[in-house]
PDBQT receptor file of N, H, CA, C and O in Angstrom, charges set to zero:
ATOM      1  N   UNK A   1     -18.788   3.762   2.755  1.00  0.00    +0.000 N 
ATOM      2  CA  UNK A   1     -17.367   3.611   2.386  1.00  0.00    +0.000 C 
ATOM      3  C   UNK A   1     -17.140   2.245   1.744  1.00  0.00    +0.000 C 
ATOM      4  O   UNK A   1     -17.676   1.233   2.197  1.00  0.00    +0.000 OA
ATOM      5  N   UNK A   2     -16.345   2.236   0.693  1.00  0.00    +0.000 N 
ATOM      6  H   UNK A   2     -15.910   3.057   0.325  1.00  0.00    +0.000 HD
ATOM      7  CA  UNK A   2     -16.064   0.976  -0.005  1.00  0.00    +0.000 C 
ATOM      8  C   UNK A   2     -14.849   0.308   0.646  1.00  0.00    +0.000 C 
ATOM      9  O   UNK A   2     -13.703   0.639   0.342  1.00  0.00    +0.000 OA
ATOM     10  N   UNK A   3     -15.123  -0.632   1.541  1.00  0.00    +0.000 N 
ATOM     11  H   UNK A   3     -16.054  -0.901   1.788  1.00  0.00    +0.000 HD
ATOM     12  CA  UNK A   3     -14.030  -1.267   2.288  1.00  0.00    +0.000 C 
ATOM     13  C   UNK A   3     -13.106  -2.072   1.377  1.00  0.00    +0.000 C 
ATOM     14  O   UNK A   3     -11.912  -2.195   1.648  1.00  0.00    +0.000 OA
ATOM     15  N   UNK A   4     -13.658  -2.614   0.306  1.00  0.00    +0.000 N 
ATOM     16  H   UNK A   4     -14.629  -2.514   0.086  1.00  0.00    +0.000 HD
ATOM     17  CA  UNK A   4     -12.823  -3.397  -0.612  1.00  0.00    +0.000 C 
ATOM     18  C   UNK A   4     -11.781  -2.493  -1.261  1.00  0.00    +0.000 C 
ATOM     19  O   UNK A   4     -10.621  -2.870  -1.424  1.00  0.00    +0.000 OA
ATOM     20  N   UNK A   5     -12.224  -1.283  -1.630  1.00  0.00    +0.000 N 
ATOM     21  H   UNK A   5     -13.167  -0.976  -1.498  1.00  0.00    +0.000 HD
ATOM     22  CA  UNK A   5     -11.312  -0.329  -2.261  1.00  0.00    +0.000 C 
ATOM     23  C   UNK A   5     -10.258   0.134  -1.257  1.00  0.00    +0.000 C 
ATOM     24  O   UNK A   5      -9.082   0.271  -1.594  1.00  0.00    +0.000 OA
ATOM     25  N   UNK A   6     -10.697   0.374  -0.019  1.00  0.00    +0.000 N 
ATOM     26  H   UNK A   6     -11.652   0.262   0.255  1.00  0.00    +0.000 HD
ATOM     27  CA  UNK A   6      -9.767   0.802   1.034  1.00  0.00    +0.000 C 
ATOM     28  C   UNK A   6      -8.715  -0.282   1.283  1.00  0.00    +0.000 C 
ATOM     29  O   UNK A   6      -7.523   0.009   1.386  1.00  0.00    +0.000 OA
ATOM     30  N   UNK A   7      -9.165  -1.519   1.377  1.00  0.00    +0.000 N 
ATOM     31  H   UNK A   7     -10.133  -1.756   1.294  1.00  0.00    +0.000 HD
ATOM     32  CA  UNK A   7      -8.246  -2.627   1.621  1.00  0.00    +0.000 C 
ATOM     33  C   UNK A   7      -7.243  -2.775   0.492  1.00  0.00    +0.000 C 
ATOM     34  O   UNK A   7      -6.067  -3.051   0.732  1.00  0.00    +0.000 OA
ATOM     35  N   UNK A   8      -7.704  -2.592  -0.743  1.00  0.00    +0.000 N 
ATOM     36  H   UNK A   8      -8.659  -2.368  -0.938  1.00  0.00    +0.000 HD
ATOM     37  CA  UNK A   8      -6.813  -2.692  -1.900  1.00  0.00    +0.000 C 
ATOM     38  C   UNK A   8      -5.757  -1.601  -1.849  1.00  0.00    +0.000 C 
ATOM     39  O   UNK A   8      -4.588  -1.849  -2.145  1.00  0.00    +0.000 OA
ATOM     40  N   UNK A   9      -6.167  -0.389  -1.473  1.00  0.00    +0.000 N 
ATOM     41  H   UNK A   9      -7.116  -0.188  -1.232  1.00  0.00    +0.000 HD
ATOM     42  CA  UNK A   9      -5.227   0.734  -1.386  1.00  0.00    +0.000 C 
ATOM     43  C   UNK A   9      -4.152   0.460  -0.343  1.00  0.00    +0.000 C 
ATOM     44  O   UNK A   9      -2.971   0.713  -0.580  1.00  0.00    +0.000 OA
ATOM     45  N   UNK A  10      -4.562  -0.056   0.809  1.00  0.00    +0.000 N 
ATOM     46  H   UNK A  10      -5.522  -0.262   1.001  1.00  0.00    +0.000 HD
ATOM     47  CA  UNK A  10      -3.600  -0.343   1.870  1.00  0.00    +0.000 C 
ATOM     48  C   UNK A  10      -2.638  -1.443   1.430  1.00  0.00    +0.000 C 
ATOM     49  O   UNK A  10      -1.443  -1.385   1.720  1.00  0.00    +0.000 OA
ATOM     50  N   UNK A  11      -3.166  -2.443   0.730  1.00  0.00    +0.000 N 
ATOM     51  H   UNK A  11      -4.137  -2.490   0.494  1.00  0.00    +0.000 HD
ATOM     52  CA  UNK A  11      -2.336  -3.546   0.264  1.00  0.00    +0.000 C 
ATOM     53  C   UNK A  11      -1.301  -3.052  -0.742  1.00  0.00    +0.000 C 
ATOM     54  O   UNK A  11      -0.144  -3.468  -0.706  1.00  0.00    +0.000 OA
ATOM     55  N   UNK A  12      -1.726  -2.155  -1.646  1.00  0.00    +0.000 N 
ATOM     56  H   UNK A  12      -2.667  -1.817  -1.675  1.00  0.00    +0.000 HD
ATOM     57  CA  UNK A  12      -0.804  -1.608  -2.642  1.00  0.00    +0.000 C 
ATOM     58  C   UNK A  12       0.311  -0.822  -1.959  1.00  0.00    +0.000 C 
ATOM     59  O   UNK A  12       1.469  -0.910  -2.367  1.00  0.00    +0.000 OA
ATOM     60  N   UNK A  13      -0.030  -0.053  -0.922  1.00  0.00    +0.000 N 
ATOM     61  H   UNK A  13      -0.971   0.018  -0.591  1.00  0.00    +0.000 HD
ATOM     62  CA  UNK A  13       0.984   0.718  -0.197  1.00  0.00    +0.000 C 
ATOM     63  C   UNK A  13       1.982  -0.226   0.458  1.00  0.00    +0.000 C 
ATOM     64  O   UNK A  13       3.184   0.039   0.462  1.00  0.00    +0.000 OA
ATOM     65  N   UNK A  14       1.480  -1.330   1.013  1.00  0.00    +0.000 N 
ATOM     66  H   UNK A  14       0.503  -1.545   1.009  1.00  0.00    +0.000 HD
ATOM     67  CA  UNK A  14       2.345  -2.306   1.672  1.00  0.00    +0.000 C 
ATOM     68  C   UNK A  14       3.304  -2.939   0.669  1.00  0.00    +0.000 C 
ATOM     69  O   UNK A  14       4.488  -3.113   0.957  1.00  0.00    +0.000 OA
ATOM     70  N   UNK A  15       2.785  -3.286  -0.518  1.00  0.00    +0.000 N 
ATOM     71  H   UNK A  15       1.823  -3.145  -0.753  1.00  0.00    +0.000 HD
ATOM     72  CA  UNK A  15       3.613  -3.889  -1.564  1.00  0.00    +0.000 C 
ATOM     73  C   UNK A  15       4.670  -2.897  -2.033  1.00  0.00    +0.000 C 
ATOM     74  O   UNK A  15       5.827  -3.266  -2.237  1.00  0.00    +0.000 OA
ATOM     75  N   UNK A  16       4.269  -1.624  -2.206  1.00  0.00    +0.000 N 
ATOM     76  H   UNK A  16       3.330  -1.324  -2.040  1.00  0.00    +0.000 HD
ATOM     77  CA  UNK A  16       5.224  -0.601  -2.632  1.00  0.00    +0.000 C 
ATOM     78  C   UNK A  16       6.338  -0.462  -1.603  1.00  0.00    +0.000 C 
ATOM     79  O   UNK A  16       7.499  -0.272  -1.967  1.00  0.00    +0.000 OA
ATOM     80  N   UNK A  17       5.993  -0.556  -0.318  1.00  0.00    +0.000 N 
ATOM     81  H   UNK A  17       5.050  -0.710  -0.023  1.00  0.00    +0.000 HD
ATOM     82  CA  UNK A  17       6.979  -0.431   0.752  1.00  0.00    +0.000 C 
ATOM     83  C   UNK A  17       8.013  -1.553   0.645  1.00  0.00    +0.000 C 
ATOM     84  O   UNK A  17       9.178  -1.361   0.992  1.00  0.00    +0.000 OA
ATOM     85  N   UNK A  18       7.587  -2.719   0.167  1.00  0.00    +0.000 N 
ATOM     86  H   UNK A  18       6.640  -2.875  -0.115  1.00  0.00    +0.000 HD
ATOM     87  CA  UNK A  18       8.504  -3.851   0.032  1.00  0.00    +0.000 C 
ATOM     88  C   UNK A  18       9.343  -3.751  -1.241  1.00  0.00    +0.000 C 
ATOM     89  O   UNK A  18      10.523  -4.103  -1.247  1.00  0.00    +0.000 OA
ATOM     90  N   UNK A  19       8.723  -3.269  -2.316  1.00  0.00    +0.000 N 
ATOM     91  H   UNK A  19       7.764  -2.984  -2.312  1.00  0.00    +0.000 HD
ATOM     92  CA  UNK A  19       9.408  -3.212  -3.608  1.00  0.00    +0.000 C 
ATOM     93  C   UNK A  19      10.295  -1.982  -3.752  1.00  0.00    +0.000 C 
ATOM     94  O   UNK A  19      11.301  -2.016  -4.461  1.00  0.00    +0.000 OA
ATOM     95  N   UNK A  20       9.918  -0.882  -3.070  1.00  0.00    +0.000 N 
ATOM     96  H   UNK A  20       9.102  -0.854  -2.494  1.00  0.00    +0.000 HD
ATOM     97  CA  UNK A  20      10.673   0.368  -3.219  1.00  0.00    +0.000 C 
ATOM     98  C   UNK A  20      11.228   0.807  -1.868  1.00  0.00    +0.000 C 
ATOM     99  O   UNK A  20      10.547   1.508  -1.119  1.00  0.00    +0.000 OA
ATOM    100  N   UNK A  21      12.464   0.401  -1.548  1.00  0.00    +0.000 N 
ATOM    101  H   UNK A  21      13.017  -0.168  -2.157  1.00  0.00    +0.000 HD
ATOM    102  CA  UNK A  21      13.087   0.711  -0.254  1.00  0.00    +0.000 C 
ATOM    103  C   UNK A  21      13.160   2.205   0.017  1.00  0.00    +0.000 C 
ATOM    104  O   UNK A  21      13.179   2.623   1.174  1.00  0.00    +0.000 OA
ATOM    105  N   UNK A  22      13.200   3.020  -1.046  1.00  0.00    +0.000 N 
ATOM    106  H   UNK A  22      13.184   2.680  -1.986  1.00  0.00    +0.000 HD
ATOM    107  CA  UNK A  22      13.335   4.461  -0.861  1.00  0.00    +0.000 C 
ATOM    108  C   UNK A  22      11.983   5.151  -0.752  1.00  0.00    +0.000 C 
ATOM    109  O   UNK A  22      11.909   6.379  -0.698  1.00  0.00    +0.000 OA
ATOM    110  N   UNK A  23      10.921   4.366  -0.719  1.00  0.00    +0.000 N 
ATOM    111  H   UNK A  23      10.981   3.369  -0.763  1.00  0.00    +0.000 HD
ATOM    112  CA  UNK A  23       9.588   4.950  -0.610  1.00  0.00    +0.000 C 
ATOM    113  C   UNK A  23       9.358   5.478   0.809  1.00  0.00    +0.000 C 
ATOM    114  O   UNK A  23      10.013   5.022   1.747  1.00  0.00    +0.000 OA
ATOM    115  N   UNK A  24       8.448   6.419   0.976  1.00  0.00    +0.000 N 
ATOM    116  H   UNK A  24       7.915   6.789   0.214  1.00  0.00    +0.000 HD
ATOM    117  CA  UNK A  24       8.136   6.982   2.293  1.00  0.00    +0.000 C 
ATOM    118  C   UNK A  24       7.654   5.917   3.277  1.00  0.00    +0.000 C 
ATOM    119  O   UNK A  24       7.758   6.098   4.490  1.00  0.00    +0.000 OA
ATOM    120  N   UNK A  25       7.128   4.814   2.758  1.00  0.00    +0.000 N 
ATOM    121  H   UNK A  25       7.043   4.667   1.773  1.00  0.00    +0.000 HD
ATOM    122  CA  UNK A  25       6.587   3.775   3.626  1.00  0.00    +0.000 C 
ATOM    123  C   UNK A  25       7.690   2.871   4.174  1.00  0.00    +0.000 C 
ATOM    124  O   UNK A  25       7.496   2.170   5.167  1.00  0.00    +0.000 OA
ATOM    125  N   UNK A  26       8.855   2.897   3.512  1.00  0.00    +0.000 N 
ATOM    126  H   UNK A  26       9.013   3.467   2.706  1.00  0.00    +0.000 HD
ATOM    127  CA  UNK A  26       9.927   2.010   3.911  1.00  0.00    +0.000 C 
ATOM    128  C   UNK A  26      10.832   2.636   4.940  1.00  0.00    +0.000 C 
ATOM    129  O   UNK A  26      11.793   2.007   5.381  1.00  0.00    +0.000 OA
TER     130      UNK A  26
């Protein structure tokens, strides 16, 4: 498993949660 890729994906989801209040993550 590519942990760097996994970490990047999680980070992007976290950023989206902050930038898009209406996102499923928010």
